[in-house]
N, C-alpha and C positions, 0 to 999 in steps of 0.2 A: 504494500500500500504506500502510495506516494503522498507526502504531506506538503501542502502549500506553505509558503513562508509565514503566513498568518497563523495557520494551524500549528506549525512548528514552534512559533513564539509562545503560543498559549500552552502547548505541551511542556515546553521548557520552564515556563513560569510556574505551572502546577507542580512539576517535579522539584523545582528549587524550593517552593513553599513547603513541600512535604519533607524536604531535608532540613530546612531551617526551623520549622515549628517545634520539633522535639528538643533541639538544642536550645532554643530561646526559652522554652518551658523550664529546662534545667538551670539555665543561667539566671533567670529572675524568679525569686521566691514568690509564692502566692501570698495573698493577704493573711491567711491563717498562719503560714510559716513566719511571716514578718512580725505578726503580733505575738507569736510565741517567743520570739527573741527580744521583744521590747522589754525595757525595765518595768517591772511591776512592783508597786509599793507593797510592803507587808500589810497584813490586816491591821485595822484600827486597834489601838491599845484599849483594852477594856478596863473596867474598874476592878480593884482588888482590895482586900483587907490585909493589913500588914502581916498578919499571922498566917495567911493563906497563900499558896504559890499561884502564880499566873496573873497577868494583867499589869496595869500601871497604878502605882500608889502615889498619891499626892501628899506632900508634907511641907511644912513651913520652916523657913530658916529664920535667922534673926532679922529684925527690922533692917531694911536696906537704906531708907532715906526718909527722914522726918521733915516736915515743913509746917508752916503756920496754918493748918487746915486739915491735917491728916498725917498718916504714916504709910510709907511704901514697904511692902514685904516682898522678898524673893521667894516664890513658891516653886518647889522642886517636884518633878514628876519622874519617878524611877520605874523602869520596866523590871518587874519581879518575875516575869514569865521565863519560859525556857526557849522562846522563839522571839525573833525581832518583831516589832510592831511599829505602827506609824501614827503620828499626830499631825494635825494641821489646824491653825487658826487661833482663836481667842476663846479660852474657857468661859463658861457661864458661871454666875455666882449668885448667892442669895444668903440672907441671914435667917436662921431658924430660931424661933422663940422657944422658951422652956416647955410649952405645950405641944411642940412638934409641928406647929404651923409656921409658914413663912411670914416674916415681918415685911410687909410690902409684897412685891412680886419678884420673880426670878429675872435676873439679867441674863438674856439668852446667849448661848455660845454662838460663835461664828466659825464657819469652815474656811474663811479667807486667810491665806498666809502660806508661807513655804511649808512643804512637807518635811517633818522631822522624823527620822527613822531611829528608833531606839533598839539597840541590840540588848540581849539579856544583861541586866545589871547597869545599863547606861542611864544617864539622867539628862533631862531637859528642864527648862525653867520658864517662868513668866512672872511679870511683876503684877502684884495685887496692891492697889491703893485703897485704904480704908479712910474715908473722910470723917471728920468730926460731926456726929449727928446733931449736936447742939447748935451748930451753925445752919442746919437745914430745917429742923422742926422744934417745936416747944417741948414735946413729951416723948423723947426717944425711949426705946425699949431694948434691953440687953438680949443678946442671943449668940449663936454659934455660926460662923461662916461655913457655908457649903460651897463646894466646887463641882461643876459639871464639865467634864472633859468634852471637847467637841465630838459629836456623834454619839454621845452617851446620854441616857435619860436618868440613870441612877446617880445621885449625888454622892460625893465623898466628903468626909469631914475635912475642913480646911485648916484645922488646928489653930484657929484664931477666934477670939471672941470679939464682938463689935456691938456698939449701940446703933440701932437703926430706927427709921421713921415708918410707922404704919401707913399703909396706903400708897407708898411710893415704890416705883420700880427699883429693885435691888436695895430696898429700904432707904434709898437716896444716898447711900454712902459708899458703894463698891464700884471699883473700876479695874478691869483686868486688861493686861497687855497680851500681845501675840506670843505664842509658844516659840522659844528659841532653843537650839541645840546646846548641850553642855550645861555644866553646873553654874548657877548664878553666884555672883560674888557680892555680898552685902556692901553698901556704901560705894559701889562702883556702878556708874551708868553703863548699861549694856545696850 
């Protein structure tokens, strides 16, 4: 069978494509293969009790910075688990009264910020400012600070007491900063 010039060109193009397609498929990874090689953050750090293994435990260090309206504390978050975990953003905070109810409402957590990956035993930190409640309301009530890690609903004891104002968000006295990698250093601006 004799092929015309046009038929010969089409036949060569098809044969060339048949040769190139398998090699192109091997050279360029599929979306699934590419996503399998992409860096994946470890699971979010969960809550933990200091006596129990697993999760991240929040604890307070010494006051970091006092000023004429409140005190700043460096709050540490330590991964007590056996695997790496990740945190991102600003923790939520609230003041809980002696009856177990919040004084005011909870300051919500925010998931905005850099991802911090904590290996087992590693520590991250954030700054917590507790403003003087007497400057905000006439009849403050004493309570215990609670911390909500981003992505978590269960609060952890913040190991700080505070006077707060009923009816105000965060009792009108709490302000939390973005979670940062590493141990916080009191009296040093991070």
